[in-house]
C-alpha positions as CSV (number, residue, x, y, z in Angstrom):
1,M,103.3,111.9,121.5
2,K,106.1,111.7,119.0
3,K,105.3,112.8,115.5
4,I,107.2,110.9,112.8
5,F,107.5,112.7,109.5
6,L,109.2,111.6,106.3
7,I,108.1,114.0,103.7
8,L,109.2,112.0,100.7
9,L,107.2,108.9,101.9
10,F,104.0,110.7,100.9
11,F,104.9,111.4,97.3
12,N,105.8,109.4,94.3
13,T,106.8,109.7,90.7
14,L,103.2,110.1,89.5
15,F,103.0,113.7,90.8
16,S,103.5,116.7,88.6
17,T,106.9,117.7,87.3
18,D,106.8,120.9,89.3
19,L,106.2,119.1,92.6
20,D,108.9,116.6,91.7
21,K,111.2,119.5,91.1
22,A,110.3,121.1,94.4
23,L,110.8,117.8,96.3
24,K,114.3,117.6,94.8
25,F,115.1,121.1,95.9
26,Y,113.8,120.2,99.4
27,D,115.7,117.0,99.6
28,N,118.9,118.9,98.7
29,K,118.1,121.5,101.3
30,N,117.6,124.2,98.8
31,Y,114.6,125.4,100.8
32,Q,114.2,128.8,99.0
33,K,113.7,127.2,95.6
34,A,111.5,124.5,97.1
35,Y,109.4,127.1,99.0
36,E,108.8,129.1,95.8
37,I,107.4,126.1,94.0
38,F,105.4,124.8,96.9
39,N,103.8,128.2,97.3
40,K,102.7,128.4,93.7
41,L,101.4,124.9,93.7
42,C,99.5,125.5,97.0
43,E,97.8,128.5,95.5
44,K,96.5,126.0,92.8
45,S,95.1,123.8,95.6
46,N,97.8,121.1,95.5
47,S,97.4,119.5,98.9
48,K,100.9,118.0,99.2
49,A,102.5,121.4,98.3
50,C,100.4,123.1,101.1
51,F,101.4,120.3,103.5
52,S,105.1,120.9,102.6
53,L,104.7,124.7,103.2
54,A,103.2,124.0,106.6
55,Y,106.0,121.7,107.6
56,M,108.6,124.2,106.6
57,Y,106.9,126.9,108.6
58,E,106.5,124.6,111.6
59,N,110.2,123.5,111.6
60,S,111.9,126.7,110.4
61,Q,113.3,125.2,107.2
62,G,114.7,128.1,105.2
63,I,112.0,130.4,106.6
64,T,111.2,131.8,110.0
65,K,109.2,129.6,112.2
66,D,105.5,130.6,112.1
67,L,103.0,128.3,113.7
68,Q,100.1,130.4,112.5
69,K,101.1,129.9,108.9
70,A,101.8,126.2,109.7
71,Y,98.3,125.9,111.0
72,K,96.9,127.7,107.9
73,F,98.6,125.5,105.4
74,Y,98.0,122.2,107.3
75,D,94.4,123.2,107.5
76,K,94.3,123.9,103.7
77,S,96.0,120.5,103.0
78,C,93.5,118.8,105.3
79,S,90.5,120.5,103.6
80,L,91.9,119.3,100.3
81,G,91.8,115.7,101.5
82,L,95.4,114.9,102.6
83,K,95.2,112.7,105.7
84,Q,98.8,113.7,106.8
85,G,97.7,117.3,106.7
86,C,94.9,116.6,109.1
87,S,97.0,114.5,111.4
88,N,99.9,117.0,111.5
89,L,97.3,119.8,112.1
90,A,96.0,117.7,115.0
91,F,99.4,117.3,116.6
92,L,100.1,121.0,116.2
93,L,96.9,121.9,117.9
94,Q,97.5,119.3,120.6
95,N,101.0,120.6,121.3
96,Q,99.6,124.1,121.7
97,G,97.0,122.9,124.2
98,F,93.9,123.1,122.0
99,F,92.6,119.6,122.7
100,N,89.1,119.9,121.5
101,E,90.2,121.3,118.1
102,A,92.9,118.6,117.9
103,I,90.3,115.9,118.4
104,L,88.3,117.3,115.5
105,A,91.4,117.3,113.3
106,F,92.3,113.7,114.3
107,N,88.7,112.8,113.4
108,K,89.1,114.2,109.9
109,A,92.3,112.3,109.5
110,C,90.6,109.1,110.8
111,K,87.8,109.5,108.2
112,L,90.6,109.6,105.6
113,N,91.9,106.3,107.0
114,D,94.8,107.5,109.0
115,I,95.2,104.6,111.5
116,Q,97.2,106.5,114.1
117,S,94.6,109.2,114.3
118,C,91.8,106.7,114.8
119,N,93.7,105.0,117.6
120,T,94.6,108.4,119.2
121,I,90.9,109.3,119.4
122,G,90.0,105.7,120.6
123,L,92.6,106.1,123.4
124,F,91.2,109.5,124.3
125,Y,87.7,108.2,124.7
126,E,88.9,105.1,126.5
127,K,90.6,107.4,129.1
128,E,87.4,109.3,129.3
129,K,85.6,106.0,130.1
130,D,83.4,106.2,127.0
131,G,83.7,102.7,125.8
132,E,81.3,102.9,122.8
133,L,83.0,105.8,121.2
134,A,86.4,104.2,121.9
135,L,85.2,101.0,120.3
136,S,84.0,102.7,117.2
137,F,87.4,104.3,116.4
138,Y,89.3,101.2,117.3
139,K,87.0,99.3,114.9
140,K,87.8,101.7,112.1
141,S,91.6,101.0,112.7
142,C,91.0,97.3,112.9
143,S,89.1,97.4,109.5
144,L,92.3,99.0,108.2
145,K,94.2,95.9,109.4
146,D,95.8,97.5,112.4
147,S,96.6,94.5,114.6
148,R,96.9,96.4,117.8
149,A,93.5,98.1,117.4
150,C,91.9,94.6,116.9
151,Y,93.6,93.4,120.0
152,K,92.4,96.4,122.0
153,I,88.8,95.7,120.9
154,G,89.2,92.1,122.0
155,F,90.5,93.3,125.3
156,L,87.6,95.6,125.8
157,Y,85.1,92.9,125.1
158,E,86.9,90.4,127.3
159,K,87.2,92.7,130.3
160,G,83.7,94.2,130.0
161,T,84.4,97.3,132.1
162,L,83.7,100.0,129.5
163,I,81.4,98.0,127.2
164,K,79.2,95.0,127.7
165,Q,81.3,91.8,128.1
166,N,81.2,89.5,125.1
167,L,83.7,86.7,124.9
168,D,82.6,85.6,121.4
169,Q,83.4,89.1,120.2
170,A,86.6,89.1,122.2
171,L,87.8,85.9,120.5
172,Y,86.8,87.2,117.1
173,F,88.9,90.3,117.4
174,Y,91.8,88.5,118.9
175,K,91.7,86.2,115.8
176,Q,91.7,89.3,113.6
177,S,94.6,90.7,115.6
178,C,96.5,87.4,115.3
179,S,95.9,87.2,111.6
180,F,97.4,90.7,111.1
181,G,100.5,89.5,113.0
182,F,100.2,90.6,116.6
183,G,101.9,87.8,118.7
184,E,100.2,88.6,122.0
185,A,96.8,88.0,120.4
186,C,97.9,84.6,119.1
187,Y,99.4,83.7,122.4
188,L,96.1,84.5,124.2
189,L,94.2,82.3,121.7
190,G,96.7,79.6,122.4
191,R,96.1,79.8,126.1
192,Y,92.3,79.9,125.6
193,N,92.4,76.8,123.5
194,Q,94.8,75.0,125.9
195,F,92.9,75.7,129.2
196,E,89.3,76.6,128.2
197,K,88.7,74.3,125.2
198,N,91.3,71.6,125.9
199,D,92.2,71.7,122.3
200,L,95.9,71.2,122.4
201,K,96.3,71.0,118.6
202,T,94.8,74.4,118.0
203,A,96.6,75.8,121.0
204,K,100.0,74.6,119.6
205,R,99.2,76.1,116.3
206,Y,98.5,79.5,117.8
207,F,101.6,79.2,120.0
208,G,103.6,78.5,116.9
209,I,102.3,81.6,115.1
210,A,103.0,83.7,118.2
211,C,106.5,82.3,118.6
212,D,107.2,83.2,114.9
213,Q,106.4,86.8,116.1
214,K,109.1,86.5,118.7
215,H,106.7,86.0,121.6
216,L,108.9,84.3,124.2
217,Q,106.1,82.8,126.4
218,A,104.5,81.4,123.3
219,C,107.7,79.8,122.3
220,E,108.0,78.1,125.7
221,A,104.4,76.9,125.5
222,Y,104.9,75.6,122.0
223,K,108.0,73.7,123.2
224,D,106.1,72.2,126.1
225,L,103.3,70.9,123.9
226,N,105.9,69.7,121.4
227,N,107.6,67.7,124.2
228,Q,104.1,66.1,124.8
229,D,104.1,65.0,121.1
230,I,101.1,67.1,120.4
231,K,100.5,67.1,116.6
232,I,99.1,70.2,114.9
233,Y,97.7,68.3,112.0
């Protein structure tokens, strides 16, 4: 699993002057100066400074690579409530083969509303054939407006292999996914209304939404209904 990291994304101008200064040193690749400030701030329980130290140790930025220290500072950042600290800790543990510990760290990140971590655990339990646990983590992501997680829930309810089949719930979550911009969910809703409900107006509306999301099959379906002079309104 590829870990995407943009350190400046996590910080803004509301942070302390010292942290701003350290980030500027970091951005200019003056790692020694950045490290000195990050270290002082981390000792004062600044979660973002601890995170930065961990990242520097993990990626050998101006200092010798030390995964034990990276673990230590990610763990401290996580314990101080920074979700990126928990998720990076989880990835580090996962890459070292400590899967059970990684799941615990992903769980901490998920509780702090890190969508990717929630989905990672959901996928883990889905592969383990534990549908109820997978569902609970996907639902957390869906509640955070992650369109693919909502779609995954709809799929699980529709298929009914890991959880009890419930087509009403499947449609509900497909609608959620569609409303959050996932074209495939909109397309499925279009097909459902076209073939199961014989509601061509609603079908065309969903196909149009999916087509706007660059879903090619939906665009073809929309064109077909348009040629039949089906009116949406």
